[in-house]
N, C-alpha and C positions, 0 to 999 in steps of 0.2 A: 656325429655331424646332426643328430638331428635336434639336438639343443641350439644349436644356430638359425637351423629354420625357426625351431619353437619360439624362441627370442626377437626374430625378424614378422614373425607373426605377432608375437605378444607387442612390439612397440607400432606396429600397423593399427592394432586397434588399439590404442592408446590414443596415436594421432585423430582413428576418427571418430572419439568418445572424445577429443578436449575440441576439433570441429565440430560437430553436432550440439556441443551444450556453447561455443562462443555463438550459430547461428541461430537456439532458440533465444540466448537473450539479448541478442540485436535484433532481431525480428521483433523482441514484444519491446521495444525502446519505437513510438512512433514522435517524429520531431512537432505532429500537431493534436491538441486532443479534438476528438470530434465533436461537434455544436452538440446542444443538448436540445432536447425538442422544449417546448413551450413547459408542459407540463413540470417535465423536471428541471427547465430552472424559474418555475415558481415555487415550487420547492425547493429551491433550494437557496430563493430570497427569504421565506418562509424559515427554516432551519437557521439559517445566518443569524436572521433577526430574534430567534426565540433562546438561541445561547448568550447571542450580546444583551438582551433583557435578563437570563439565568447567571449571568457572569456577574454584571453590576447587580443584581437584585442579591444575589448568594454571596457576596464577598464578605460586609462585615457580618450575618451571622455564624457564617464558618468560623471565621478567623475566634471568633466569641466563643465556640461551640457553642451555640444556642440551638439546640436541638427543635423547642417546638416552636420557633420563627422562620426553621428549615420547613419544619414540619407545612406552615402556613405557605409558604408560600408555591 
């Protein structure tokens, strides 16, 4: 008889564990992103511009394996 009670308790614990995991995942998903501060928005623009510049400037040297040119940039 004790085995049946123990199995029921385990089943109950697994249901609680699944519920907690689901609530944790769902609470972390937000539909809207929070707005950036002015400094963060400015930094995002600077980083995007730098990534765009570096990706175009480094395309040919990386493709050619020109280490000297990569180090210049």
